[in-house]
N, C-alpha and C positions, 0 to 999 in steps of 0.2 A: 354594280351587280349586288343584289341582296342575297345573302347566303344564310346568315344566322337568323333563326326563327322562321325560316321559310317553310311552310307546311309541306312543300314538295319534297324536302330533304329531311324533315324532322324524324321520320321513321328510321331511315338508314343511319343517321347519326346516333340514335339512341340505343340501337340493338345490334349486336354482332350477328345473331342468328336470324333465321327467316321470321318474318312478321306474322301476325295473326291474319288469318284469312278474312277478307272483307265479308260483311254480312250480305245475305241475299237481298236482292231488290224487292222480293215478294214479302219479306218479313216486315211486320209492323211493330213499332215500338209502342207499348202500352204503358200508361202511367202506373206506377206502383201504388200500393195501398196508401191512402192518405194524401195523394197528390192529385191535382186537378189537371184535366186534359186541357190542351190549348183552347178548345171550343168553350169549355166551362169557364176558363179564365177570361175569355172575351166577353161572355155573358155577364160575369160578375162585374167586370170593368164597366160594361154598358149600363148596368143597373146603378152602379155608384155614380156614374156620370149624370144619370137622369135625376138622382136624388140630390146631387150637389148643385147648389144655386150658383148664379153668376159671380157672387162674391165669396164663394167657398175657398177654402185654403187650397194651395197648390195651383190655382189658376194664374195664368200669365197673360195679361191683356195684350202686350205687344206680340207675344207668340201666337195668340189666337188670331190677331189681325193678319200676321204673316201667313198663317195657315189658310185663312179665308181668302187672302189674295192669291195664294199659290194653289188653292184647291187641294191642300194636303201634300204639296210638293216640297222641294228643298226651301230652306229659309231665304228670304230676300237679302241680297248683299247690302251692306251698310257702309257709311263713310268711315274713313280711317279714325276720326275722332269720336265715333259713336261710343256712348258710355258703356255699352255692353262689351266693348273690346278693351276696356281699361286694363284688366288683368293680363290680356294677351299682349298689349303694348308693353307693359312692365316686364313681362317675361322675355319678350323678344329683345328689348333694349338691353336687359341685363346679360342675356346670352351673347348678343352682338358685341357688347363691350368686353366681356371676358374673352371671346374669340379673337377680337381685334388686338387686345393687349397681348394675348398669348402668341399670336402670329408675329407681332412686332418684336417680342422677346426672342422668338425663334430666328427671325431675320437678323437681329443684332448678334445673336450668339453664333449661328452657323455661317452666315456670310462673312463674318469677321475672320473665320478660319481661312477663307480664300484670300481676302484682302490683306490679312496679316502675314501671309506666307513669305512675302518679300519685304517685310517691314524693316528688317535689319540687314539688308543685303550689303550695304557699305561696310558695316562692322564685320561681316563674315566673309568678305572677299578674300581674306588671307587663307581661307580653306581651299581656295583654287590655286593649287601649287603650279608654279612655272619655274622650271630649272634654267639657270644660267651657268653653262659649263664652259670654263675657260681652259682651252687646250692650246692657246697661243704660245708657241715656242717651247712646248713641254715635251716634245718627242723628236727623235732624230728624223731628218738631219737639221731640223729647224731650231734645235736647242744649242747649236754650235756656230751660229752665223756671226756672232760677235755683237749683235744688236739687241738691246734690251727690249723685251716685248712691250708694245704700246697699246694695241687695240684691246687685247683681252683684259688687262688690268683696269683700263678706263671703263669698259662696259660692266665689269664685275663691281667696281666701286659705285657706279651709277645705281645698280640694283641694291646694294647695301644702303646707299643714301635714301632710296625710296622707302625701304623698310624702316629705317631709323627716323624718317621724317614725321611719323605719327599720322600722316594723311592716309585715309583708307585706300588700300591698294592690294594687289594680288600677293599671294604667298611666294614671293621671290626666294628661290633656294639657290644660293651661289655654291657651286661644287667645282672641285678641281678636275681636270681631265683624267687624272689617275683613277677616279671613282668609276670610270668607264673604260679603263685601259687606253685612254686617249683615242678612242674609236667612236666617231660620230654615229656609226650604225648601231652601236649598243645604246646610245642615247635614244635613237628612234625606237628601239625595241622597248625601252622603258616607257616611252609615251604610249606605244601600242598596248602595253600591259596595264595602262591606267595608273602608273606610278605618278604621273604628272599630267596636267591638262595640255601643256605645251613645253617646249624646250628651245632655248636659244643657245646655239653652240658657236663659240669663236674658234674657227678652224686653226689647226696647228701652224699653218703657213700664213696667217693673216698679216702679221707685221712684216715677215720676211718678204712677202710678195710686194708690199708697198715699197720697201727699200729697193728691191730689185727693179721695179718699174721706173723709179726715179733715177737710179744709177745707170740704167741701160737704155732708158727711153723706150721700153717695151710697150708698143702701141696696142698689143693684144690684151693688156691687163684688164681684167673684169672685176670691178668692185664687188659684184654679187658673190664672188668666191671667198670673200673674207669671213662671212658669218652665214648661219642658216637657222631658220625657224621651222620646227616640226610640230604639227598639231593634227587633231582629228576632229573636224567640225561635226561629223555625223554622230559622235559620241553624245553630244547634246548641243544642237544648233542654237537653242536659246541661250545657253550659257556662253557659248563661244562668241556669237555675234552681238549679244547685248552687254555682256560683262567682261569678257576676257579680251577679245580682239581690239576694242577701242583703247584699252590700257596698254596692251602689247604694242600696238601701232605707234602710240605716243612715245613709248619707251624706245622703240627702234629709231624713231625720228630724232629724239634727244641724243641717243647714242651716236648716231651718224654725225650730228652737229658737233658734239664734243670732240669726237675723234678727228673730224675734219679740221676744226679750229686748231687743235694742238699739233696735229701733223703738219698742217700748212705753215704754222709758226716755226716748227723745227726745220722744215725745208728752206724757208726764207732765210733763217739764221745761218744755215750751212752754205747757202748760195753766196753769201758775202765773201767766202773764202774759196768757193768752187763754182766758177761760172758755168760749168757744164750742167749743173743741176737745173739752171734756168732753161737751158736749151732742151734738156730732156723733158722737163715739166711741160714745155710747150708741145712736145710730141705726145705726151700722155696726160692731157688735162684731167681725165677722170681719176687720176691718181691723187689729185689735190681736191677735187670736188666732183663727186661726194666722198672720194677716198675709199669708203667701204659701203657695202650694201648687205642685204639679207635675202638669201635665196629661201623660198618658202616651199615646204613639202607637206601637203595635206594628204596624209596616208590613205584615208578613206573618205572621199568627198561625199557630202550630203547631196545625192543625186540619184534618180531624177526627182523633180520637184513634186510630182504627183504622189510621192511617197509620204508627204507631210501628214495627210489624214491617217495613214496606217500606223504612225508612231506617235500621234498626238490626239487632236480633237476628235478624230474618227472613232477612237476607242471609247469615247463617252457612250456611243450608241451600242456598244457591247453591253454596257450596264443597262441601258434603257430596254434593249431587246429582251434581256433575261428577266427584267422586272415585269414587263407587260405580258410576257408569256404566261404568267400566273393567271391573269384574268381570262385569257383566251382558252386555256386548257381546263380550268376548274369545272365549268359546266359539263365538259366531256367526262371527267372523272366521276361526277355525281350521277351519271347515268346508271352506274352500278348500284347506287344506293336507292334509287327510286323504284319501288316495286310495281313497275308498269308491265304486267304480264310475265314477270319473272321474280324470283326471290332476290332480296338484296344481298350484296356481297359482304362477307365478313370484313370487319373493319381493318384488322391487321393485314388482310390480303389487299385491301384497297391501298394501304400505305405502301406496300411493296410495289403494287402496280403504278402508283403515282410516282414513286422514285425512279423506277425503270423508264416510265414514259417521259419523265422530265429529262433524264440523262440522254435519251434518244433524241428528244427535241433539241437539246443543246448541241448534240453531235451534228445534226443537220443544219441548224441555224448558224453555227460557227462556220460550217462549210460555205454557206451562202455569203456570210460576211467576208471570209477569206477570198472567195472568188472575185469579189469586187476589185481587190488589189491586183489580181491576175488579169482581170479584164482591162484595166487601165495600163497594161504593159509594164508593170514593175517586173524586173528580172527575177525569175525563180528557177532558172535552168543553168546557172553558171556561165562559163565561157569567157570570163574576163582573162586576158592574157597575163595579168599581173596577179600572182598568188602569194608573193612574199609579204610578210608582215611589215617589212621595213621599206617597202617601195610604194610609190603612189599608184593606186589602181587607175586604170584608164576609164575615162567617161566620154571618149570620142566615139561617135557613131561608128559601128553598130553596138558598141559596148555601153553598159549601163551600170547599175549598182552591183557591187561585188558581193553577191550572196554567199552564204557560208557553206551550203551543203550540195551545191550543184543541182542535179535533178531531184534530190531528196529535200530541197529547201521548202517546197510548198507543203508536203505532208507535215514537216516539223512546224511550220508556221500555222497550219490548220490546227494541229494538236495543241499548240500554245494558246490559240484563241479558244479552243474547246475547254481546256482546263481553266482558262481564265473565266469563261462563262460559267463554269461550275462554281468556281470560288465566289464570283460576284452574284450569280443568279440564285444559288441555293440559300444564300444569306437573305436575299429578297423574299424567297418563298417562306422561309421560317418567320421572318418579321411580319409578313403579310398575314399569316395565320395567327400570330400572337396578338398583334395590335389592332388588326382590322382597319376598316375604312372610318374616317378619311385620313387616318394617321399614316397610312402607307405612302401617301404623297409627300409628307414631310420626311419620311425615311428615305425616299428616293433622292430628295434634295440633299439630305445629310450624306448619303452614300456617295453621290456624285462629287460633291464638293470636297469631302475628305480624301477621296481617291485622286481627284484631279490635282489638289493642292500639293500632294506628295509624289505625284507621278510625272507631271508635266514640268515641274520645277525641281532643281537640284536641292535635295534635303540638306546638303552641306552648307548652303548659303541661307537657309531658313533659320528662324529662331530655334533654340534647342527644344522647345515644346513640341516641334514637329517630328521628333525622332521616332515617334510611333509609326510614322509613314514607312519605316523599313519593314514592317510586317503587314502592311496593307497590300491587297492583291494587285491592284492596277499598276503599282510601281514596278512589279516584276513582269507584268505583261509588256509594258513599255520597254523595259530594259532588254527583255528577250527578243522583242520585235526588232529593235535596233541591231542587236547582235546578228540575228538571222538575215536581215535584209542588207546590211552593210559589211558583213564579214568582220565584225569587231572582236576584240578580246572576249572569249566565251566564258560566261558564267551560267550557261543554260541549265546545268544541273541544279543550281540553287534556285533559278527562276521556276522550274517545274516543281521542285520540292516544296516551295512555299505555297504554290497554288494547290498542290495535292493535299497539303495539310489543311488548308482552308476547306477543301471539299470534304475531307474526312470529318472534320469538326462539325460542319453543317449537316453531314449525313447522320451523325450521332444525335444531333438536336432535332432532326426532321420528324421522327416518330412522336417525340414529346410535343412538338408544335401541333401535329395533327390531332393528338388526343386532347390537347388544350382547346383547339378549335371546336372539337365535338362537345367538350364540357361547356363552352360558352353557348353553343346551340341548345343543349339540354336545359340550361338554366336561364335561357333567354337574356343573356348578358348583352347589353348595348354599349358599344365603344364610344358612342357620341350621343348628342341630344336625341331623344326619342320624339 
């Protein structure tokens, strides 16, 4: 869309007040004194042409032949290697080379931001904290059984060994049960509050129940009651399934193996002096293998799966929609500047109109975007029977995702997308007016990549260079969307605050960008090759 230098809009861009009235169609322009009229100029040229011979200066034999062939029409097309196109070929190849080199440099610089986001993941895995809380035999009545705790110390030592090994691993944090008053529910609360990505708890009765099962032949012994794993995969499903879960699963397998080996060895040694242990072990084989297990509690499951676009790739279209709205609405705004049967609008009034119209457009476009999630039956009305922060929400039909605000969830979700579109879109509006075409296309690529790199991946596992992502708008749209749709630990105030600050800053820049765009139109500034 051509804007700058377009005669349709040049009058409105140059003056704030009403333009001069157009001259009457009956008026005739007469040449001033000393000037020749067009007819006189034609006669003079005709006389000069008659007096000038075929070899006179200024004649062009090839051009004359073309004119004879065309009968005064347009020039005849020539081949690519025609000598008359030499300067055109040189200019075209020079500009093609400069453009190609520039685009290559842009690709290397900007796409590297996306590819480099996960370049040091292994080195930064330690930023993903996983608690290992040893409560084994630490609280009554299990601290007076007369048996030395076995399960807890073995698993805690395994975590310390992994940290000391120097091999890239998670940030294992070994804590005593006293840090949580020997209460597993308090550990779950810490996970819900984002203090850790997950927590492995060795229950207070882990070792005591093993001894009891072997000594009494208790066939009801359940190894899964020895330990528990608490996590929230909807906090960041990419982090959990790609980076955390594989390591945690391997850790639990190794822990089960180590405890099973040492526990079985102890039982067999004691069985040499107590034959009843062998008979009891035959009744409770699960007390020897696997001996222990890990109950898993996913407090806020990532469900239903059609929610994936709403918290990840679908948000890219929020940027694209806000970007392309500029091109769709600009011709409408310029209707006020074209004096077609009406005086043009004052320029500062046009700026106010444009800002208000843009906000109104974002308001409705964000509604359309939000309605898509509602149409595909993502839950926005509450109703999940589990509301406790330390219990696993139900995903069994008819229940779905545990949204945060019941019947008020959809309006909050809509407003988050609305302010997100303001933060993302007004920046696009300002840049489009400042840099013009075709540079706005490069800006869109930059804007998408920098936002995606710091919103869809956890900044904690990215190189330190990406810390600027904590102020980029899409990061907070993603975080807020997850909190709203899954009922996670709320930082919704911070999410809205950052987006509003982006909107305020871009609103302040908006008038200056409009005046700069008008200045370019007045001075016929071209952003690209003319």
